[in-house]
N, C-alpha and C positions, 0 to 999 in steps of 0.2 A: 191026602191032598196030592193030585196028580201033577205032572210036570207042567201041563198047560196052565193049570190054576196057579201054581207057584210063579210061573213066568209072567202071567197076567198081573198078579199082585206086585211083583217086582217092578214091572214096567209102570204100574200106577204110582208106586212109591217114588220111582225116579222122576216121573212126570210131575208129581206133586212137589217134590223137592226142587225141580227146575223152575216150576211156577213160583214156588216160595222164594227162590233166589232171585228170580227175575222181577217179580212184582213187589217183593218186600213184605214187611209186616210192621206192626206198631210196637215199639218198646216203650216202657214207662219206667220211672225211677224216682229216687229222691237224692238230694244232695244235702249233706249236713257238715258241720264243722267237727272239730275234735272233741267238742263237748256234746255232740249229738243234737245240736241246735240247727234247725233247718235254715238254709241260706237262700234267700230270694235273689233273683237277678243274675244267677250264674249263666254265662253264655255256654250253650251246648251246640256245637257245630260239627257236622260231618266233614272230616278232613278232606281237603282238596275240592270242596264244593262251597256254595253259598247257602246251603240248606241248613237250617238250625232253628233253635228256639231259646227261650230263657226260662229258668225255674220260676215258679209262682211263689206266693208269699209263704207257703208251707214247704218250699224247697222241692216241689214236685215238677215233673216234666213228662211229656209224651212226644214221640218223634217216629216218623216212618223211616225204617232202616232196612238194609239187606245184609245177609251174612258177608263178612269180609270188610264192612264199613268200620271206620275208626271214629269214635266220638271223642271230641276234644272239649274238655271242661276248663273254663278260664274265667277269672275275675280279678280285678285289682285287689291286692292284699292277700291273695292265695296262690299257692303253687299249682300251676296248670297240670292237668292229668289227662291221660288218654286211655280209652277203653275200647278193645276190639270186639266187634259183634260176631259171636260164634253160634247164634241161635237162641241166646237167652232172651227172655221176654221182660224181665225186670232187672234193674241195675241199681245198686246202692253205692254211692260215691262219698267218701269222706275227704274233705278238702283241708289241707294243712295250711296254716298261716305262713305267708312269706314275709319274714321280718324285714327283708330289704325293700318290699313294696308297701308294707303297712305304713311306712313313713309317708305322711301326707304330702302330696304335690301341691305347691302353691304357685299361683300365677303372679309373676312380677313383670315389670315393664319390659316388653319385647321378648318375653320368654317365660319359662317355668323352672322351678327348682324344687328339689326335695326340701321339706321344711327343716330337716336336720342339717341341711347345707346352707340355709339362709343366715346371713350375717346381720341383716337389718331387722328392724322392729316391724313385724307383720302380724295382724290379727286376721283369723279366718272365721267366717260365719257360715254355718252349714245351711244347705238349702231347706232342710226340714225346719230349721229355726225361723227362716224367713217366712214360711207359710204356716207357722204355728197358730196364728189367728189372722182374721181378715184385715188387710191394710190397703190404703189407697195406692201406695207403691212401696218398694222394698226399703226405702229410707226409714219409715216408721219402725220397721222390725229390727233396726240396728240398736234401738235404745236399750241399754242394759245388757247388750250381747257382746259388744266389743270394747275392750279397755281403751280409755282415752278418747272415746267418741261421745260427743254430746249431741243429742237429737231432740229437737223441739219443733212442734207445729207453730206456725206463725199466727195462728188464731184458733186455739183450742180444737173443738170438734167440728169446725166448719167444713162442709163438703167441698172437696177440691182445694183446700187451703195448702199453700206451699209449705215445705218442710225445711227447717234450718238444720244444717249439720256443721259442727265444728270439731276438728280433730286437734287435740292438745291446745285448746284455747284459741283466743283471737290473736292472730299474728299481725294484724294491721289495725289501723284506725279509719283511714279514708278509703283504702282499697278493700276489695272483697276478702273475707276470711273463709269463704266456702271452699271445700276440697274439690280437686279435679276428679271428674268421673270418667272412666275409660271403660267402654262396653265393647267387647269383642275387638279390641284394638282401636276403636274410634275415640279420639281424644275430645272431651267436652260433650259427651253424649248425655241424654236424659236417662234417668233411672228407669229400668224396665220393670215389668210386672214381676212380682215375687215368684209366681209359679213358673216363670220362664227361666229362672236363674239356676244354673248348675253349680256355680261356686262364686264366692265373694271374698276378696281379700282387701284389707285396709292397710295401706303402706303409710308408715308414720314417721320414720326418721329419715335423715338425709341420705343414708346409704340406700334405702329403698326407693326414695322419691327423686333423687338427683338425676336419674335418667330422664325425668321430665323437666329438669332444669328450671326455667323461669315460671313454670306453672305448678311446681311441686311444693311450694312453701306451706300450703295449707293441708298437706296430705293428699293421698291419691286413693280412690276407691276403684279397685280392679274387679270387673264383673265379666264372667263368661256365661253366656246363655247356653241352653241345652242343645245338644246335637243328637243326630240320629245314630243308631247302632245297627251293625249288620245283624240280620236275622229277620224273623217274621214281623209283619206290621203290628204295631202296638197303638191302640186307641185308648186315650185316657180322658175322663171327665171329672173335673173338680168343681164342686158347686157348694156355695154357702149362702145362707140367708141369716141376717142379724136383725133383731128387734132392739131399738135403741131409745133411751130416755135420758133426761138430764141426771147427772150424778149428784147434783146439789142445787139448791135454790136459796135465795136470800129470804130471810124471815122478816117480811115487810108488814107494816101496819095495815089493818083493815080500815074501812071508812070512818067508823066511830072513833077509833083511837087516833086516827090521823087528824080528825077535827079537833080532838082534845089537845093533841101535840101542837097544832097550829095556834090554838088559843093560848097555850103555855108560852109559846114564842112571842106572841103579841103582848102578853102581860110583861114578860121579861124585857121587851123592847119599848115599853111604854105606849103601846098602841091600844087604845080603848075600844076600837071597833072589833067586835067578835067575828070569828070566822063563820061564814055562812055555808053550812054543809048542804051539798046536793043530795038527792034521794038515792043515788046509786051506791053500790059496793062492788067495785070491779077489781078483780085480781088480775092485774095486767100481765103478770108472769104466766098465768093460765091462758091468757089471750094470745100470747106469742109462741108458747111452747106446745109441742105435740109429740106423739109417739112417732119416732122415725124408723127407717128400715134401710138395710143395705143388702143388695143381692150381688153376688160375684160368681160368674160362671165361666169356666175355661175348658175348652175342648182342644186336645192336641193329638197329632198323628206323628209317628216316628217309625223308622225302619231303614232298610237298605241291604246292600250286599257288601262284599269285601272291597268292591270298587267304588261304590257311591252310597252315601247315607243322607237322610233328610230328617228334618224336624220342622213341623208347622203347628202353630197354635193360634187360636183366636180367643179373646177375652171380652166379656161384657160385664161392665160394672155400673151399678145404678144405686144412688143413695138419695133417699128422701130425708132431708135434715130435720133436726128436732125443733128448729125455728120454722114457723109457717112460711111457705113460699121459697124455702131454700132447698137446693138439690144439686146433684152432680151426676152426669151420665157420660160414659166413655166406652168406646169400642177400640180395641187394639189388635194387631196381628203381628206375628213373628214367623219368619221362615229362614231356616239355615240349611244349606246344601253343601256337602263336601264330596269331592270326587277325586279318587286316585287315578289320574289319567294314565300314567305309566309308573314304572317303579321309581322314577325320579321326580315326576311332576304331579303336584297336587293343586287343585283349584277349589275355591269356595266362594260362596256368596251369602251375605246376611242382609235380610230385608226386614224392616220393622216400620210400623206406622200406627197412627191412632187419630181419632177424632173425639174431642170432648166438648160437652156443653155444660155450663155452670149457671144456675139461677141463684143470684146472690141476694142476700139480705144484709143491709149495712150493719156492721159491728165495728168495734174499735174506732169509734168516732174521733176525728181530729177537732171536732167542735164547729165544723163549717155548717152554715145554713143550708147548703146544697144537699145535705142528707137529712133534712128535717129538724135541724137544730141539734141533733145528737143521734147516736146509733140506737138500734131497736132495743138492745139489752139495757142500755142506760136509760132510755126513755121510759122503760117499764118501771124503773125505780124512781124516776123523777116525777112521773105523772101522778096526779092526785087520784086516789082510789075512789073518791066519791063522785068522780066524773064518769059518764057513760061513754060508750064507743061512739054513739051518734048523737047529734043535736036533734032537737025536735023537728027540724026541717029535713032531716035525713042526711045532712052533711056530717062529715067526721068532726068530732070534737077536737079542741085544742086545749092545751094547758094554759089558760089565761087567768088563773086565780093566784098562783104563786110563782115566783121566779120569772124567768124569761118565757115568753110564749113559744111553745113548740108543738109540732104535730104529734098526734097520739101514736103510740108504738104499733098498734094493730094496723092503723092506716099506712104508716111507713112500710111495714112488712108486706102488706098485701097490694098496695097501690104502686109502689115504686118498682120499676123494671130495672134490672141489672143483670144483663146476660153476657156471658163470655164464651166464645167458641174458639177452640184451639185445634189446629191441624199440625201434626208432627209426622215427619217421614225421615228415615235414614236408610241408606243403602251402602254397603261396604263389600268390596270384592277383593280377593287376594289370590296370588299365585306363589307357590313355594316349590323351589327346584333344588334338588340335591346335586350340586356340581361335581363333587367327588365325595368319597367317604369322609364324613365328618364336617363337610363344608356345605352349608345351605344358604340359599338366597331367597328372601321373601319380600314381596312388594304388595302394597295395599293401596286402594283408592276408595275414598268414601265421600258421600254427599249427604248433608243433613239440612233440613229446612224446618222452619216453624212459622206459622202464620196465625196471628191472634186478632180477633175482632171482639171489641167490647162496646156494647150499647147501653146507655143509661137514660132513663126517662122519669121525670117527676111530673105527674099530671096536676091539673088544676085542683083536684080534690085534696091535695096536700096544701092547705092554705098558706102555712108559713113558708114552705119551701118553694112553691111554684104558683101560688095563687096571688090574690091582691094585686092584679094588674100584670104580673109576670106572664100569665097565660101559658104555663108549661115550660119546662126546662129540659133540653135534650143534649146528649153528649154522644159522640161516636169517636172511638179511639182505636186505631189499627196499627199493628206492628208486624214487621216481617224480618226474618233472620235466615241467612243461608251460609253454610260453612262447607268448604271443600278441603279435604285432607288427603295428602299423598305422602306415603312413607315407604322407604326401601332400606333393607339392612341385610348384612351378612352375619351368619353365626358359624363359628368354627369350634369343634370339640376334638380334643386330642389327648390320648393317654400318654403322659410323659413320665417315664420311670414309675415311681410310686404315687404319682399325682395325676390329676385331671385338670386340663386347661380349657377354659371356655372363653372365646373372644367374640365380642359383638361390636359392630360398627355400622352406622346408618345415617340417613338424611331424612328430614321431615320438613314439609311445607304445609301451612294451613292459612286459608284466606276466609275471613268472616265478614259478612256485610249485614248491616242493620239499617232499617228505616222505619219511621213512624209518622203518622198523621193524626191530628187531633182537631176536632171541631166541636164547638159548643154554642148554643143559642137559646134564646127565650122568645116567647110569643109565637108558638106554633099554631098551625091552622086548626088542629083538632087533637084531642088526646087519643083518638082511635088509631093514629099512625105510630104511636109510641115513639121511640127514638128516631125512626125514619122520618118523622115529622120535622126533624132538624132542617131539612131542605126547604121547608116553608116558613122557617123562623124569621121574625121581623128584625130581631136584634142578634147579631153575631158577636161573640165575646172573643177578644184577642187572646190567642194562646200565650202562655208564658214561656220563658226560655227553657228548652228541654222538652217541650211538648211535641215539637215537630223537628225531626232530624234525619239525616242520612249519613252514615259513616262506614268506614272500611278499615279492617285491621289485618295485617299480615304478620305471621311468625315463621321464620325459617331457621332451621337448626341442623347441627351435626352432633352426633352423640356416639359414645363408645363405652364399653364396659369389659373388664377383665375379672374372671373368677378363676381362682386356682385352689384346688383341694389337694392337700398333701397327705397321703397315707391315711385318708379318711379320719384325720385328727385335726389338721390345721387348715383353716379357711381364710382366704384373702379375697377381698373385693375392692376394685377401684373403678370409679365411674366419673365421666366428665361429659358435660353438654355445653355447647355454645349456642346461644340464642340471639337472634336479631328480631326486634319488634318495631313495627312502623309507628306505634302509638307513643314511642319515646323520642326524646329530643335528638337532634342531628348529631350532637357530640357524644351521646350515650345510648345509641341504638343497640349496641351489642354488649353482651356480658357472658362470662364463663362461670359455670357452676360445677365444681368438683366435689367428690366425696371419696372416703376410704373406710373400710371396715375390716375387722379381723374376728375370727372365731376359733374357739378351742373346744373340741369334743373330748372333754376330760374323761368321759366314761369309756372311751376307746383306748385309753392308756392301759398298759399292762397291769399297773397297780390297782385298776378299778374295773377292768372289763369283765372280770369273773364275779363281781359283787352280786349277791342275792338281794341286796337292798336297793342300791342305786342302779337303775336300768338305763338311765340317760342323764348326762350332765354336760351342758354346753354353756360356755361363757362367750359373750358378744360385746363388741365395742365398735362405735362408728363415729365419724366426724365429717361434716361437709357443709356445703352451702346450697341453698335453693332460693328461687326468686318469686316475685309476685308482680305480674304485669297488669293486674286487673283494675285499670283505670280507663276511662273513656278515651277514644281517639281524639287527637288534636288538642289535648290539654297543654302541650308545650308550645303551641303555635300562637302567634299574634292573631286575635280574633276581633271581629266587629259584630255589632248587633243592629237590628232594625228597630227604629223607634218612630213614634209619631211626633211631628214638629209642626210649627205654624209658619206659614209663608204667605204673605200678602193677604192675611185674614182667613186663609184656608188651611185645613189640616192636610199635611202631606207626609209621606214616608221618608225617612232619612236614615243614614247610617252613621254610627258613632263608634269610636274605639271601645272594645269590651275588655280586652286584657292584652298585656304585652307578651312577647315571646320569652320563654325560658329555655335556652338552648342546652342547659345542663341538667334538665330533669331526667333522673335515671331510676333504675329498678329498685324496689325494696328487696333487701337481701336478708335471709334468715340463716344464721350460723347455728348449726345444731350439733349437739353431742348426745350420744345415747350409750348407756351401759346396761346390758341385759343378761339374764340367766334363764336357761331352760332346764328343768329338772324333772326326771321321771323316777318314781319309786315303786318297788314291788311289782316288777314286770309291767310298769306303766299303769298300774292300777290308780296311782296318784300322779298327776302331771301339774307342773307349775311353771308359769312364765312370769318373770319379774323384770320390769324396766324402770330405769331412772333417766330422765332427759332434761336438757337445758337448751333453750332456744333464745338466741339474741337476734332480734329483728332490727336492722339498721336502715338508715336512709328512708324512714317513713315518709310517705308522700302526704303532706299536710298543708293546710291553707296558711299563708303568711299575709297577715293584714297590714303589713308595714308600708303599703303603697300610698303615697300622699294623694289626698283627694283632688288637689288642684291639678293633677295630671289629667284628670277627666276620664279615667277608665271606669266603665260601668261595673266591673268586677274588681273589688279590692282584695279578694281572697285568692291570691295567686298561689298555685301549687308549687311547693318546693320540698326538697329532701331535708327535713328539719327535726325528725323525731326518732326515738328508739323505744322499744318495748321488750320485755323479757318474760318468758314462760318457763317454769320449772314444774316437774311433776313426777309422780310415781304411778305405775300401772301394775295391776296384779290380775292374772287369769289362772284360776285353779279348777281342775277337773278331777273328780274322784269317781271311780267305779266301785260303789259301795258294796253291792251284791251282784254277782253274776252267776246265775244258775240256769238249768235247762228251761224252766218255766217261769222264772221270776228274775227281774233285774232292776237295779236302782242306781242311777248315775246323777251326779250333781255338778253344776257349773257355777262358779262364783267369780264375778267381775268387779274390780275395785279401781277407781280412777281418782286421782287427786292432782289438781292443777292450780298453780298460783301464777297470776300475771301481775306484772309491775311495770308502770310507766317509768322508764329510766331517763328519758330526755324529751323535752318539749321545746318548741321554738322560743328562744330567749328565756327559757325557764318559766314562762308565764302559764298560769292555770287556764284551762279551757272548760267552759261551762256549756251545758246543754239542757234542753227542756223535755221532760217526759210526761208533761201534763197536757190535756186538751186546751185548745186556744182560749175557750171562754172562761177558764179558770183565772185568766189574767195574771199569771205568775210567770216567772222565768227562772232559769238556773236551778233545776231540780237535781242535776248530777254534775260531777266534776271529774276532770282529768288533771292529775297533779303529779309532778315528779316524785318518785319514791312511794307512790300509792298504787293500789290496784285500780283497774279500769272501771269507770262508771260508778263511783261511790255516790251514795245519796247525799244531797246538799240541802240544808234547811236549818230550821231552828230546833234546838234541843228542848223538848217539853220538860217542864219542871213541876207539873202538878196543877192543882186548882187553887186559885186565889181565894182566900177565906175572908178578905176584907182587912181594913187597917193598913199598917205599914207593910210594904213588900218584903218578903223574906230576903235576907242577904244574898247577893249574887244572882238575883232574878230581876226580870223586867216583864212588863205587860204592855199590851196595846194601849195607847193613851185613852183615858176615860174608863178604864177597867173597873168593874164592880165585882163583888163577891160572886163566885161561880165562873168567872172568866179564866182562860188559861194563863199560866205563867211559863216563862221561858228563861233559859240560862243567859245571863248577861255576859256573853262570850268576850266582847271587846271591852268590858268593864267601864262603859261610858255612862251607865245609869239610865240610858234611854233605849227604848225598843227601836232597833235600826237594822239595816242590812248587814252591818258589821257583826251582828250576833249570829249570823248563819255560819254553819260549820259542817263537817262530815258527820252524818247522822245514821249511816247504815252502809252495809256492804252486800250487794246482790249476788256476789260470786260464791258458790257453794264451797264448803270445806272439802267435800268429796261426794262422789256419786257411786252407786253400786247396783248390781243386778244379781239375783240368785235364782237359779233354775234347777228344778228336780224333775227327772223323768223316771217313771215307773212302768214296767211291763209285767203282766201276769197272763200267761198263755196268750189268748187273742186280744186281751185288753191292754190299753196304754193310758197313762195319766201324766199330764204336764202341769206343773205348778210353777209360775214365774212371778217373783216379786222384784220390784224395782224401786229405788229410792234415792233421795238427795238429802244431804245433811249440811246445815249451816247457812245457806244463802238466805238473805232477808228480802222482804217484799214491801214495796211502797204501795200501800193500799189506797189508790186514788178513788176507788169506789166508796170507801168509807169517808174520804174527804168530802165527797158530794153528799152522801147520806147524812152526814152530821152538820151540813151547812144551813139547814133550816128552810131552803127554798125547794125542797123535794120531799118525797116520802123518806122514811128512815126505818131502821131495824128495831125490833122489840128490845134488843140488848141496850141500845142507846136510850130508847124511850123509857125503859124501866129503871135504868141505872145512872142516868145523868144527875149531876149535882143539883140539889135543890135545898131550900131552907130546912127540909126534913130529912135530907140525905147528904149531909155535909162531908161525910167520909168518903164520898165517891172520888175516883181519880179521873172521871170523865166530866168535862165542863158542862155548864148548864145549857139547856136548849136555847137557841137564839143568842149565843154568846157573840162577842165582838171580834172573833178571829178571822172570819170571812175566808174560808178555804186556805188556812195557813199551811205551808209546807213544813211540817214539824215531825219530830220523832214519834209523836203519839200515833202516827199512822204507819209507822214502820214495824213490821211483824216478822217473826221467825217463819221462814218458808220451808223448813225441813218437812219431809214426808216419807212415808212408806206406803207403797201401793201394790195391791194384788193385781198385777197387770193382766195375767191370763191364768185361767183354770180350765183345762180341757180334758175330757174323757172320750176315748175312742174305742171302737170294737171292730175287729177284722173278722168277717165271716169265714168259717173253715173252708179249706179248698174242696173237701168232699161234698160240701153243699153247693159250691159254685160250679164244680165240674159238670153237674147235671144241667146247668142253665147256660153254659158256654161263657162264663165270666172268669177272668183270671184273678181279680181282686176286687173286693167290695168292703169299704170302710165307712162306718157311720160314726159321727162325733157330735158332741154337744159341748159348748164352751161358754165362758163368760169373760168379758174384758172390763177392766176398771171396776171390779166388784167392790173392793174395799180400799179406802184411803185413810191412813192414820196421820193426822196433822193437827197442829195448834192454830193454823192459819184460819182467820175468820171469814175470808172471802170465798168465792165460788170454788176456786181450785188453785193449788199452789204452783202448778205449771203455768206460768204466765209469760206473756210476750207482747206487751203493749208498748208502742214506740212514741206515743204522744203526738202533738200537732205536726212534728217533722216527718211522720211516717217511718217506714223501715222495711215493711214487708214487701214493698215494691221496688227494691233496688237501692234504697238509701243506705250506702255502706256505713257512713258515719253513725247513723242511728242503730243499724243492725249490730255494729261492733261495740258500741258504747252504752246503749240503752237497754239495760237488763233489770228485771225484777219489778217493773211497773205493772200494775193491774188496773184495768179500766175497760169495761164494756166489751170484753172478749166473748167470742162464741163459746158456750159452755162445753166442757169435756163431757163425752157421752159414756153411759154405762150400757154395755151390749150383752145380749144373749144370742149365741150363734149356733146354728144347726148346719152340719156339713155332711157331704156325700162325696166319696172318692171312689171312682169306678174305673177299672182297667179291663180291656178286652184283649 
């Protein structure tokens, strides 16, 4: 090879190397942990640039680099690493666990703490647990996941039904017991979509919640939504579709057996006229139920640079209910933008909104004729099965043969319009500035609004409800809410000797305005206009008190907190908040809520820190006060009301005194103590959190009926601070990593909650009674509040079996005129006569304990989730059975086949057509304990080598089932019940919501679902 040739080759090599260095090349690699398990989501960034990527599900990555570049590998929980590019084309990185960062960071009020440094009682729920199965919102996913949290839908499986959350029991009677929800710092926000949540913490004791002072008595749910990360753009699609059916149905009589049943009743009641059976055999449950479906699709985008990050998502949710004509549709969006403007200044904005439309079918009837005489579910059991859907003239049939005449359930379900449209919007902006090293100032400003429109129309085709001269009934109900929140606070961190001091101090102001309008009328021009025909109605119906209102509430506060961690062993927390609220009386507008807590990291002591068995041991104790301001504005003021009066023979409007002022109405205050233990064993293969708590709520705001009527006030139930209630309980959260191998893992979570509430003081020591039955039952006093007893105990007669004739057994009574086969009751007052004095406590709806048990398995690319949830000990007052055994409706085969008769005298069920007439007795009180397979899900992640060829980072397919199995002795449709009786409760009646538990009547059935899911990431 001559010199020229050598020189030419050398120049070409130099040229190629320079091109290589200038233009770069693609490097690929994998990132694993110390067990050789691939780690997804590791950030891979070229140092001193914004160029980077993240590892895929199999720990792989690809990136354009140049020789001399330095790749930085980082992720929370692992020690960051750097690798210099020197021409290599493949890189293998092993990430070591960073034990200092593996300690979970939890969000607390106005800040965040390492969980090992938290002195209060806090439960964390992982984002993957919130999305384990499709839910309307994240509230449902909390059930059985967080200790001390009771979650229940207000109406079974109804599309769009509100969710009730209670933390450590009911802490009030007349005020709200719902927890405070804080989303991205906005106080009083709505629960976001589960797929948008990055983390959720439940703050339970006073140490954790006192920073929210007057709003923290019922616990606080802290939610942080997802944020963007620096690196390339990530697009994610999460899509599920569920097929749904009823999980249970009542075993009702067919037409022939129903006719025989009615004839037996007539014989027993001395009626010689035989029941005339029609030619139909209609299964009314088949007529109102259908196969439903739920679709949930979420598309999100996220990314950014080291200076600015963004996350944006949109979600579409659509549910066709299992009751005909019921459904729910919703569109929501979320946008988060964070910008590091300078080294000291950070700005951010959070925007979220949604529009929902609900098509309602009436369930959980209060017995009002305006809903057809009853709800659709109850009408299906009341209606005679030998009746057809239509009369011979094509009109809808009515139940005119037995009991009260009511519209048929199919007609009520398909003809009645009940549409609700809700618009939600929230905007929150913040600025955070580092004044000096360790001192940060943050200010936030937020606006939230909610507009709701509900229109109801009952057409002429519903003969009982809106026919017979009424000519249609229309209702339009509108509400609006707007809330403005401004908060500013300073945070100071300083290392002092062997300790760390954190100081927090701030100011908060929130203004909330509400207004509502309500219009109702009959005699519309035409059914074609639906509820908009209200404006042509001949007869307008006067609204009742509370239907139309406008009010405003302000809360202004100052707050502070001190955290001191000494030598990473001893923890001290002190919190104080002073609140002023406009809805309280002039003498009691302000209150102070302090708390203190200590913690001891025993495992960091010299005598334990080298233990191979105990890897973590922390003891916690806290004590403090929180408040509850959740009453309507103006309740302490002197009020007047508008009434109709007569003047000169004409009807005129007039004003009369409604209630006197109470200048001393003050906050309900909960004094809480908590003792906790956090334990980790075998390098935290086993972790346990154990808490015991005691909550004494004083100055309960309750009605005092001691106002003399001659004073002329329209409201004799004046609110005063006259009651006390106590909650005590134990909470357990246990996690075990049973098997951890390269290609197989098995972890388990067990949650246990036990709460007991006791009424410790009532106004003048007098019992308070309430009614959990529909109005047409014509009964009262089905539950009681009594000093020394739990809240909401069932009240009625104690069933003593079936009367066999002759002399009554000792200690029993019967309804006058009883014959053999009629029910017997305990003679509680020993009067010898059946009377109201024989009523007593006959049941307890409060469960002994609740629990949840989750097992997660992974095998290579497969994953399996099994989630059981249960409740033990709470009893149910089966109002459905009361109606089914009354004789003026259909009944079950159990009662039909087993009722007492002259040939079946050993039965414990009274004869058909007995003389009890819907008696409220213990024979209808049943054990409500249950175990439910809440979720069973199987997923598969396609291998990266398959996805690389089609440009997809991750693809997961899943199939799951919800509410697949329920083990219970309860004879009703479902043991998770929440009927509130004629007084309501689902729509803001705090008294009913807090005290009416365990009643079952006409609820929307719980659904069994089979779900197919797709998760796709680009």
